[in-house]
Backbone atoms as SQL, in Angstrom:
CREATE TABLE atoms (id INTEGER PRIMARY KEY, chain TEXT, resi INTEGER, resn TEXT, atom TEXT, x REAL, y REAL, z REAL);
INSERT INTO atoms VALUES
  (1, 'A', 1, 'MET', 'N', 52.347, 126.515, 129.994),
  (2, 'A', 1, 'MET', 'CA', 53.373, 126.754, 129.303),
  (3, 'A', 1, 'MET', 'C', 53.243, 127.819, 128.430),
  (4, 'A', 2, 'SER', 'N', 54.239, 128.831, 128.105),
  (5, 'A', 2, 'SER', 'CA', 54.017, 129.923, 127.183),
  (6, 'A', 2, 'SER', 'C', 54.391, 129.442, 125.771),
  (7, 'A', 3, 'ASP', 'N', 53.609, 130.103, 125.177),
  (8, 'A', 3, 'ASP', 'CA', 53.912, 130.063, 123.548),
  (9, 'A', 3, 'ASP', 'C', 55.489, 129.952, 123.184),
  (10, 'A', 4, 'PRO', 'N', 55.401, 129.065, 121.808),
  (11, 'A', 4, 'PRO', 'CA', 56.685, 129.206, 121.553),
  (12, 'A', 4, 'PRO', 'C', 57.604, 130.515, 121.346),
  (13, 'A', 5, 'ALA', 'N', 58.900, 130.248, 121.673),
  (14, 'A', 5, 'ALA', 'CA', 59.892, 131.782, 121.437),
  (15, 'A', 5, 'ALA', 'C', 60.181, 132.153, 119.893),
  (16, 'A', 6, 'GLY', 'N', 59.996, 133.133, 119.671),
  (17, 'A', 6, 'GLY', 'CA', 60.225, 133.940, 119.015),
  (18, 'A', 6, 'GLY', 'C', 61.807, 134.513, 118.784),
  (19, 'A', 7, 'LYS', 'N', 62.083, 135.189, 117.616),
  (20, 'A', 7, 'LYS', 'CA', 63.358, 135.696, 117.832),
  (21, 'A', 7, 'LYS', 'C', 63.060, 137.430, 117.591),
  (22, 'A', 8, 'TYR', 'N', 63.551, 138.180, 118.102),
  (23, 'A', 8, 'TYR', 'CA', 63.136, 139.453, 118.117),
  (24, 'A', 8, 'TYR', 'C', 64.723, 140.058, 118.419),
  (25, 'A', 9, 'SER', 'N', 64.824, 141.554, 117.440),
  (26, 'A', 9, 'SER', 'CA', 65.742, 142.440, 117.754),
  (27, 'A', 9, 'SER', 'C', 65.229, 143.651, 118.315),
  (28, 'A', 10, 'ILE', 'N', 65.852, 144.114, 119.508),
  (29, 'A', 10, 'ILE', 'CA', 65.682, 145.200, 120.433),
  (30, 'A', 10, 'ILE', 'C', 67.050, 146.118, 120.771),
  (31, 'A', 11, 'THR', 'N', 66.755, 147.306, 120.606),
  (32, 'A', 11, 'THR', 'CA', 67.786, 148.147, 120.873),
  (33, 'A', 11, 'THR', 'C', 67.571, 148.962, 122.151),
  (34, 'A', 12, 'MET', 'N', 68.856, 148.714, 122.945),
  (35, 'A', 12, 'MET', 'CA', 68.886, 149.160, 124.547),
  (36, 'A', 12, 'MET', 'C', 70.216, 149.831, 124.712),
  (37, 'A', 13, 'PRO', 'N', 70.202, 150.769, 125.489),
  (38, 'A', 13, 'PRO', 'CA', 71.673, 151.421, 125.963),
  (39, 'A', 13, 'PRO', 'C', 72.584, 150.516, 126.140),
  (40, 'A', 14, 'ARG', 'N', 74.002, 150.801, 126.119),
  (41, 'A', 14, 'ARG', 'CA', 74.834, 149.564, 125.786),
  (42, 'A', 14, 'ARG', 'C', 75.058, 148.995, 127.530),
  (43, 'A', 15, 'ASP', 'N', 75.554, 150.155, 128.348),
  (44, 'A', 15, 'ASP', 'CA', 75.685, 149.920, 129.830),
  (45, 'A', 15, 'ASP', 'C', 74.098, 149.448, 130.277),
  (46, 'A', 16, 'ILE', 'N', 72.669, 149.203, 130.076),
  (47, 'A', 16, 'ILE', 'CA', 71.917, 148.571, 130.618),
  (48, 'A', 16, 'ILE', 'C', 71.958, 147.386, 129.765),
  (49, 'A', 17, 'ALA', 'N', 72.674, 147.096, 128.833),
  (50, 'A', 17, 'ALA', 'CA', 72.857, 145.542, 128.370),
  (51, 'A', 17, 'ALA', 'C', 73.486, 144.601, 128.544),
  (52, 'A', 18, 'GLU', 'N', 74.732, 145.691, 128.911),
  (53, 'A', 18, 'GLU', 'CA', 76.297, 145.161, 129.713),
  (54, 'A', 18, 'GLU', 'C', 75.456, 144.669, 130.958),
  (55, 'A', 19, 'ALA', 'N', 74.722, 145.512, 131.779),
  (56, 'A', 19, 'ALA', 'CA', 74.305, 145.047, 133.030),
  (57, 'A', 19, 'ALA', 'C', 73.419, 143.885, 133.125),
  (58, 'A', 20, 'ALA', 'N', 72.677, 143.671, 132.401),
  (59, 'A', 20, 'ALA', 'CA', 71.909, 142.900, 132.218),
  (60, 'A', 20, 'ALA', 'C', 72.603, 141.237, 131.810),
  (61, 'A', 21, 'LYS', 'N', 73.476, 141.446, 131.020),
  (62, 'A', 21, 'LYS', 'CA', 74.489, 140.278, 130.593),
  (63, 'A', 21, 'LYS', 'C', 74.805, 139.852, 131.798),
  (64, 'A', 22, 'ALA', 'N', 75.383, 140.204, 132.461),
  (65, 'A', 22, 'ALA', 'CA', 76.595, 140.366, 133.584),
  (66, 'A', 22, 'ALA', 'C', 75.538, 139.730, 134.856),
  (67, 'A', 23, 'ARG', 'N', 74.253, 139.812, 134.913),
  (68, 'A', 23, 'ARG', 'CA', 73.082, 139.521, 135.839),
  (69, 'A', 23, 'ARG', 'C', 72.484, 138.324, 135.111),
  (70, 'A', 24, 'SER', 'N', 72.586, 138.272, 133.734),
  (71, 'A', 24, 'SER', 'CA', 71.455, 136.963, 133.555),
  (72, 'A', 24, 'SER', 'C', 71.757, 135.593, 134.105),
  (73, 'A', 25, 'GLY', 'N', 72.885, 135.194, 134.208),
  (74, 'A', 25, 'GLY', 'CA', 73.599, 133.837, 134.599),
  (75, 'A', 25, 'GLY', 'C', 73.369, 133.109, 133.723),
  (76, 'A', 26, 'PRO', 'N', 73.023, 131.966, 133.957),
  (77, 'A', 26, 'PRO', 'CA', 73.445, 130.655, 133.370),
  (78, 'A', 26, 'PRO', 'C', 71.825, 130.689, 132.230),
  (79, 'A', 27, 'SER', 'N', 71.040, 131.461, 132.639),
  (80, 'A', 27, 'SER', 'CA', 69.623, 131.328, 132.022),
  (81, 'A', 27, 'SER', 'C', 69.823, 132.068, 130.549),
  (82, 'A', 28, 'GLY', 'N', 70.457, 133.132, 130.708),
  (83, 'A', 28, 'GLY', 'CA', 71.239, 133.803, 129.451),
  (84, 'A', 28, 'GLY', 'C', 70.212, 135.386, 129.362),
  (85, 'A', 29, 'LEU', 'N', 70.828, 135.975, 128.697),
  (86, 'A', 29, 'LEU', 'CA', 70.290, 137.247, 128.467),
  (87, 'A', 29, 'LEU', 'C', 68.743, 137.039, 128.069),
  (88, 'A', 30, 'SER', 'N', 68.747, 136.509, 127.211),
  (89, 'A', 30, 'SER', 'CA', 66.738, 136.218, 126.385),
  (90, 'A', 30, 'SER', 'C', 66.065, 135.761, 127.424),
  (91, 'A', 31, 'ALA', 'N', 66.350, 135.002, 128.449),
  (92, 'A', 31, 'ALA', 'CA', 65.420, 134.789, 129.778),
  (93, 'A', 31, 'ALA', 'C', 65.445, 135.881, 130.548),
  (94, 'A', 32, 'TYR', 'N', 66.289, 136.697, 130.888),
  (95, 'A', 32, 'TYR', 'CA', 66.874, 137.385, 131.805),
  (96, 'A', 32, 'TYR', 'C', 65.550, 138.893, 131.144),
  (97, 'A', 33, 'VAL', 'N', 65.994, 139.012, 129.656),
  (98, 'A', 33, 'VAL', 'CA', 64.875, 140.408, 129.390),
  (99, 'A', 33, 'VAL', 'C', 63.624, 139.747, 129.041),
  (100, 'A', 34, 'ALA', 'N', 63.103, 138.365, 128.742),
  (101, 'A', 34, 'ALA', 'CA', 61.813, 138.223, 128.994),
  (102, 'A', 34, 'ALA', 'C', 61.146, 138.283, 130.303),
  (103, 'A', 35, 'ALA', 'N', 61.851, 137.732, 130.980),
  (104, 'A', 35, 'ALA', 'CA', 61.301, 138.269, 132.882),
  (105, 'A', 35, 'ALA', 'C', 60.972, 139.652, 133.096),
  (106, 'A', 36, 'ALA', 'N', 61.966, 140.168, 132.728),
  (107, 'A', 36, 'ALA', 'CA', 61.419, 141.970, 132.839),
  (108, 'A', 36, 'ALA', 'C', 61.014, 142.472, 132.289),
  (109, 'A', 37, 'VAL', 'N', 60.515, 141.953, 130.817),
  (110, 'A', 37, 'VAL', 'CA', 59.281, 142.555, 130.291),
  (111, 'A', 37, 'VAL', 'C', 57.736, 141.788, 131.137),
  (112, 'A', 38, 'ALA', 'N', 58.136, 140.340, 131.374),
  (113, 'A', 38, 'ALA', 'CA', 56.764, 140.007, 131.784),
  (114, 'A', 38, 'ALA', 'C', 56.355, 140.678, 132.980),
  (115, 'A', 39, 'ARG', 'N', 57.647, 140.611, 133.908),
  (116, 'A', 39, 'ARG', 'CA', 57.161, 141.819, 135.120),
  (117, 'A', 39, 'ARG', 'C', 56.544, 143.632, 135.143),
  (118, 'A', 40, 'GLN', 'N', 57.241, 143.749, 133.753),
  (119, 'A', 40, 'GLN', 'CA', 56.640, 145.200, 133.164),
  (120, 'A', 40, 'GLN', 'C', 55.233, 145.393, 132.952),
  (121, 'A', 41, 'ILE', 'N', 54.822, 143.998, 132.229),
  (122, 'A', 41, 'ILE', 'CA', 53.519, 143.973, 131.321),
  (123, 'A', 41, 'ILE', 'C', 52.583, 143.494, 133.095),
  (124, 'A', 42, 'GLU', 'N', 53.068, 142.745, 134.017),
  (125, 'A', 42, 'GLU', 'CA', 52.188, 142.785, 135.063),
  (126, 'A', 42, 'GLU', 'C', 51.769, 143.995, 135.681),
  (127, 'A', 43, 'ARG', 'N', 52.921, 145.295, 136.129),
  (128, 'A', 43, 'ARG', 'CA', 52.867, 146.372, 136.286),
  (129, 'A', 43, 'ARG', 'C', 51.682, 146.980, 135.666),
  (130, 'A', 44, 'ASP', 'N', 51.794, 147.198, 134.595),
  (131, 'A', 44, 'ASP', 'CA', 50.750, 147.843, 133.217),
  (132, 'A', 44, 'ASP', 'C', 49.516, 147.721, 133.548),
  (133, 'A', 45, 'ASN', 'N', 49.172, 145.982, 133.637),
  (134, 'A', 45, 'ASN', 'CA', 47.672, 145.590, 134.164),
  (135, 'A', 45, 'ASN', 'C', 47.261, 146.012, 135.021),
  (136, 'A', 46, 'LEU', 'N', 48.389, 145.938, 136.284),
  (137, 'A', 46, 'LEU', 'CA', 47.904, 146.744, 137.527),
  (138, 'A', 46, 'LEU', 'C', 47.309, 148.182, 137.898),
  (139, 'A', 47, 'ASN', 'N', 48.304, 148.595, 137.062),
  (140, 'A', 47, 'ASN', 'CA', 48.196, 150.112, 137.129),
  (141, 'A', 47, 'ASN', 'C', 46.865, 150.323, 136.411),
  (142, 'A', 48, 'GLU', 'N', 46.067, 149.467, 135.101),
  (143, 'A', 48, 'GLU', 'CA', 45.210, 149.782, 134.186),
  (144, 'A', 48, 'GLU', 'C', 43.915, 149.653, 135.285),
  (145, 'A', 49, 'LEU', 'N', 43.965, 148.038, 135.996),
  (146, 'A', 49, 'LEU', 'CA', 43.192, 147.898, 137.254),
  (147, 'A', 49, 'LEU', 'C', 42.775, 149.178, 138.047),
  (148, 'A', 50, 'ILE', 'N', 43.798, 149.766, 138.890),
  (149, 'A', 50, 'ILE', 'CA', 43.995, 150.855, 139.589),
  (150, 'A', 50, 'ILE', 'C', 43.355, 151.972, 139.334),
  (151, 'A', 51, 'GLN', 'N', 43.579, 152.094, 137.905),
  (152, 'A', 51, 'GLN', 'CA', 42.817, 153.336, 137.284),
  (153, 'A', 51, 'GLN', 'C', 41.239, 153.034, 136.841),
  (154, 'A', 52, 'VAL', 'N', 40.908, 151.782, 136.773),
  (155, 'A', 52, 'VAL', 'CA', 39.355, 151.391, 136.571),
  (156, 'A', 52, 'VAL', 'C', 39.066, 151.583, 137.709),
  (157, 'A', 53, 'ALA', 'N', 39.542, 150.788, 138.868),
  (158, 'A', 53, 'ALA', 'CA', 38.607, 150.802, 140.233),
  (159, 'A', 53, 'ALA', 'C', 38.935, 152.357, 141.063),
  (160, 'A', 54, 'GLU', 'N', 39.899, 153.147, 140.615),
  (161, 'A', 54, 'GLU', 'CA', 39.839, 154.718, 141.167),
  (162, 'A', 54, 'GLU', 'C', 38.667, 155.343, 140.275),
  (163, 'A', 55, 'ALA', 'N', 38.288, 155.106, 139.264),
  (164, 'A', 55, 'ALA', 'CA', 37.293, 156.003, 138.820),
  (165, 'A', 55, 'ALA', 'C', 36.286, 155.499, 139.154),
  (166, 'A', 56, 'GLU', 'N', 35.652, 154.428, 139.414),
  (167, 'A', 56, 'GLU', 'CA', 34.327, 153.959, 139.870),
  (168, 'A', 56, 'GLU', 'C', 34.758, 154.126, 141.449),
  (169, 'A', 57, 'HIS', 'N', 35.759, 153.863, 142.050),
  (170, 'A', 57, 'HIS', 'CA', 35.644, 154.044, 143.768),
  (171, 'A', 57, 'HIS', 'C', 35.961, 155.730, 144.084),
  (172, 'A', 58, 'GLY', 'N', 36.779, 156.171, 143.195),
  (173, 'A', 58, 'GLY', 'CA', 37.816, 157.149, 144.073),
  (174, 'A', 58, 'GLY', 'C', 39.012, 156.635, 144.415),
  (175, 'A', 59, 'PRO', 'N', 39.718, 157.830, 144.362),
  (176, 'A', 59, 'PRO', 'CA', 41.498, 157.332, 144.836),
  (177, 'A', 59, 'PRO', 'C', 41.244, 156.842, 146.363),
  (178, 'A', 60, 'VAL', 'N', 42.386, 155.793, 146.383),
  (179, 'A', 60, 'VAL', 'CA', 42.945, 155.788, 147.532),
  (180, 'A', 60, 'VAL', 'C', 43.535, 156.608, 148.589),
  (181, 'A', 61, 'THR', 'N', 43.148, 156.660, 149.807),
  (182, 'A', 61, 'THR', 'CA', 43.467, 157.812, 150.834),
  (183, 'A', 61, 'THR', 'C', 45.046, 157.149, 151.091),
  (184, 'A', 62, 'ASP', 'N', 45.786, 157.907, 151.381),
  (185, 'A', 62, 'ASP', 'CA', 47.204, 157.734, 152.191),
  (186, 'A', 62, 'ASP', 'C', 46.763, 157.039, 153.871),
  (187, 'A', 63, 'GLU', 'N', 45.718, 157.646, 154.255),
  (188, 'A', 63, 'GLU', 'CA', 45.366, 157.109, 155.407),
  (189, 'A', 63, 'GLU', 'C', 44.874, 155.523, 155.432),
  (190, 'A', 64, 'GLU', 'N', 44.093, 155.597, 154.069),
  (191, 'A', 64, 'GLU', 'CA', 43.836, 153.854, 153.883),
  (192, 'A', 64, 'GLU', 'C', 44.886, 153.202, 153.814),
  (193, 'A', 65, 'ILE', 'N', 46.055, 153.846, 152.533),
  (194, 'A', 65, 'ILE', 'CA', 47.051, 152.821, 152.336),
  (195, 'A', 65, 'ILE', 'C', 48.015, 152.345, 153.364),
  (196, 'A', 66, 'GLN', 'N', 48.100, 153.533, 155.148),
  (197, 'A', 66, 'GLN', 'CA', 49.047, 153.045, 156.124),
  (198, 'A', 66, 'GLN', 'C', 48.257, 152.348, 156.772),
  (199, 'A', 67, 'ALA', 'N', 46.886, 152.139, 156.976),
  (200, 'A', 67, 'ALA', 'CA', 46.099, 151.490, 157.868),
  (201, 'A', 67, 'ALA', 'C', 45.940, 149.907, 157.135),
  (202, 'A', 68, 'LEU', 'N', 46.190, 149.677, 156.128),
  (203, 'A', 68, 'LEU', 'CA', 46.677, 148.648, 155.114),
  (204, 'A', 68, 'LEU', 'C', 48.058, 147.953, 155.421),
  (205, 'A', 69, 'ARG', 'N', 48.726, 148.787, 155.653),
  (206, 'A', 69, 'ARG', 'CA', 50.137, 148.315, 155.658),
  (207, 'A', 69, 'ARG', 'C', 50.472, 147.997, 157.104),
  (208, 'A', 70, 'ASP', 'N', 49.783, 148.460, 158.098),
  (209, 'A', 70, 'ASP', 'CA', 50.038, 148.333, 159.525),
  (210, 'A', 70, 'ASP', 'C', 49.216, 146.890, 159.826),
  (211, 'A', 71, 'GLN', 'N', 48.002, 146.667, 159.137),
  (212, 'A', 71, 'GLN', 'CA', 47.173, 145.433, 159.215),
  (213, 'A', 71, 'GLN', 'C', 48.424, 144.545, 158.644),
  (214, 'A', 72, 'LEU', 'N', 48.830, 144.510, 157.609),
  (215, 'A', 72, 'LEU', 'CA', 49.720, 143.544, 156.693),
  (216, 'A', 72, 'LEU', 'C', 51.066, 143.111, 158.119),
  (217, 'A', 73, 'GLN', 'N', 51.654, 144.369, 158.354),
  (218, 'A', 73, 'GLN', 'CA', 52.796, 144.576, 159.542),
  (219, 'A', 73, 'GLN', 'C', 52.151, 143.635, 160.581),
  (220, 'A', 74, 'GLN', 'N', 50.994, 143.791, 161.301),
  (221, 'A', 74, 'GLN', 'CA', 50.431, 143.339, 162.519),
  (222, 'A', 74, 'GLN', 'C', 50.348, 141.473, 161.943),
  (223, 'A', 75, 'ALA', 'N', 50.074, 141.275, 160.880),
  (224, 'A', 75, 'ALA', 'CA', 49.515, 139.926, 160.604),
  (225, 'A', 75, 'ALA', 'C', 51.243, 139.235, 160.485),
  (226, 'A', 76, 'ARG', 'N', 52.301, 139.773, 159.654),
  (227, 'A', 76, 'ARG', 'CA', 53.362, 139.340, 159.942),
  (228, 'A', 76, 'ARG', 'C', 53.946, 139.049, 161.263),
  (229, 'A', 77, 'ARG', 'N', 53.675, 139.786, 162.038),
  (230, 'A', 77, 'ARG', 'CA', 54.008, 139.665, 163.317),
  (231, 'A', 77, 'ARG', 'C', 53.646, 138.845, 164.266),
  (232, 'A', 78, 'GLN', 'N', 52.227, 138.400, 164.033),
  (233, 'A', 78, 'GLN', 'CA', 51.329, 137.523, 164.891),
  (234, 'A', 78, 'GLN', 'C', 51.696, 136.186, 164.077),
  (235, 'A', 79, 'GLN', 'N', 52.394, 135.969, 162.461),
  (236, 'A', 79, 'GLN', 'CA', 52.859, 134.849, 161.956),
  (237, 'A', 79, 'GLN', 'C', 53.919, 134.184, 162.465),
  (238, 'A', 80, 'THR', 'N', 55.258, 135.455, 162.595),
  (239, 'A', 80, 'THR', 'CA', 56.325, 135.247, 163.393),
  (240, 'A', 80, 'THR', 'C', 56.077, 134.428, 164.576),
  (241, 'A', 81, 'GLN', 'N', 55.652, 135.399, 165.330),
  (242, 'A', 81, 'GLN', 'CA', 55.361, 134.588, 166.682),
  (243, 'A', 81, 'GLN', 'C', 54.383, 133.127, 166.747),
  (244, 'A', 82, 'GLY', 'N', 53.513, 133.162, 166.014),
  (245, 'A', 82, 'GLY', 'CA', 53.021, 131.647, 165.788),
  (246, 'A', 82, 'GLY', 'C', 53.768, 131.083, 165.631),
  (247, 'A', 83, 'GLY', 'N', 54.895, 131.153, 164.533),
  (248, 'A', 83, 'GLY', 'CA', 55.986, 130.321, 163.970),
  (249, 'A', 83, 'GLY', 'C', 56.991, 129.830, 165.188),
  (250, 'A', 84, 'ALA', 'N', 56.827, 130.914, 166.005),
  (251, 'A', 84, 'ALA', 'CA', 57.896, 130.878, 166.907),
  (252, 'A', 84, 'ALA', 'C', 57.483, 129.673, 168.262),
  (253, 'A', 85, 'ASN', 'N', 55.965, 129.996, 168.247),
  (254, 'A', 85, 'ASN', 'CA', 55.138, 129.091, 169.307),
  (255, 'A', 85, 'ASN', 'C', 55.494, 127.650, 169.214),
  (256, 'A', 86, 'ALA', 'N', 55.006, 127.435, 168.011),
  (257, 'A', 86, 'ALA', 'CA', 55.096, 126.141, 167.333),
  (258, 'A', 86, 'ALA', 'C', 56.507, 125.105, 167.523),
  (259, 'A', 87, 'ALA', 'N', 57.237, 125.866, 167.393),
  (260, 'A', 87, 'ALA', 'CA', 58.648, 125.170, 167.310),
  (261, 'A', 87, 'ALA', 'C', 58.960, 124.735, 168.853);
């Protein structure tokens, strides 16, 4: 579980606040905003990790990225075909 909640005041553009309120559902705006901030922190942490890795090993090329995407797509196809064969 996370730490106890604290109360904070934030300022954001009205249109963003209204869109967030409309999408927040029964959990409420605070939970919606907290989840969005948590995702942003994850992204920030991943970007920092990428920067460290690239500083040590050099940047990942477009070809390497495409090769990994191809591997992932192939694995997904095999998983789907395996699931269909098992049924």
